[in-house]
Each structure stands twice: as C-alpha cells, then as structure tokens.
Phi, psi and omega in degrees: 000137183240163167229132182300326178298318178293322178297319178296315181296319184281344185231045179299328177294323178290324174296318183295324184258004174090000177286339172237128183238142178254121179291148177303148181284174175107013182274142174275147184248130177226161176097155179288339179268109182268344180232121179213158178205164176157171177294142184277137164249124188253142176225143170241122189228139177260077179057037184215118182257019177304318181288334175298310179300311182302320181288316180290346175285342178281158172299127183284325181049041176076016181274168178240129179272126179244118189243122172260103176261017178065023179062023183299141175256007186280332184199167175269142178259342173223138174230190183303317182295319180288324176297317178297319177301314177299315178301310186293334183261009172086019174278145179277330181172190181211147170248125184237109175279073184163206187256159174227169178217179181062051187308315181295321177292322177299315182295339179277349182268145173275069188202118182277141178223137168239130183216163179283323186196171172260142174210128187284345185279136175283163182274167173288164178231076182251357180077022182266156176134170179231146180240151176059047177244158177284129181248150176222109175199165180058024179077011180232161173244127183245114175264151176304131180092348175302153182265126178260135173234121181229134172212191185294338181276345180150188176226147187236157174233126180238147178283350179206163177297142180251000000 
C-alpha cells in the first residue's frame, strides 16, 4: 500500500530531476477504489471512446488507462459500462483528461478514476484515436509503461516502480 505523500517525501530527488512527476491538482475522484497504481497504457482521443472500449476489453493485468481527451467538455469518455468492463478485466483504474459520466455507477465499481469533470453526453463511435503515444497534460509527461500512482491526495507519474 502506498501514499502519494510518502512517495513524494521519500523521493524528493526524483521529483527534483523529473523522474517522478506530480500532476496538477483539481481532479475529480470516482470509483470504489480510491488508491490505485500500475503501468500506463496511453490513448489520445478526439471525443470518441471506441478505443477506450477496445482497450478495456483486453486483460488489464493491473494496468492504468491514461486517456488524453484534450480536456474536452463535449462528451464523456468513460461511463458506468466501461468502468465495469475495466473492473471485470483486471484494470486498476483510469486517468481521464476530459469528462466521464454515470457518477453513481462509477462509484459502484472497483475501479479508480480521476477525471476533469462530469458530462452526461456520450461520445461518438467513429473508431478514431491513437494508442501507446506519449501524452502531456496536467503538467506531466506520460509515456507508455510509466507507473501511475493515484490516491486522494493526487496522482504521480514515475519512470520506474517505487
């Protein structure tokens, strides 16, 4: 069990040189899992969550899905059905640079989520997006395979397991 505060305290040298990054604050927390970690699988999506579903249908093996939706307010990229899919397939959680929906359903899942906002509209299904790309948002750079640590105090990105 980790605490992001303890990781920051124990790894100040890594914070100073960028091997450990602290995401900007202000994220909403959803899901019954309030603390989650794992290697990142990255997606960049233009208001289309087709690739989210396809990815969460895979065995999660304790990974964390990191989605850059460009902070869009036009639609949700994860809802209750996708959170349940992630839970059932062994994903630990998701970071969504954009919106989610079905807050009560999200909170019922054993799947942690950090997102910018709630929006009730579903996304388009055009099959658009990119996977396993380097993402940059919230003041951090997330490479595929980077380790994500998220709890109630914030979320971190590390170049290696801590």
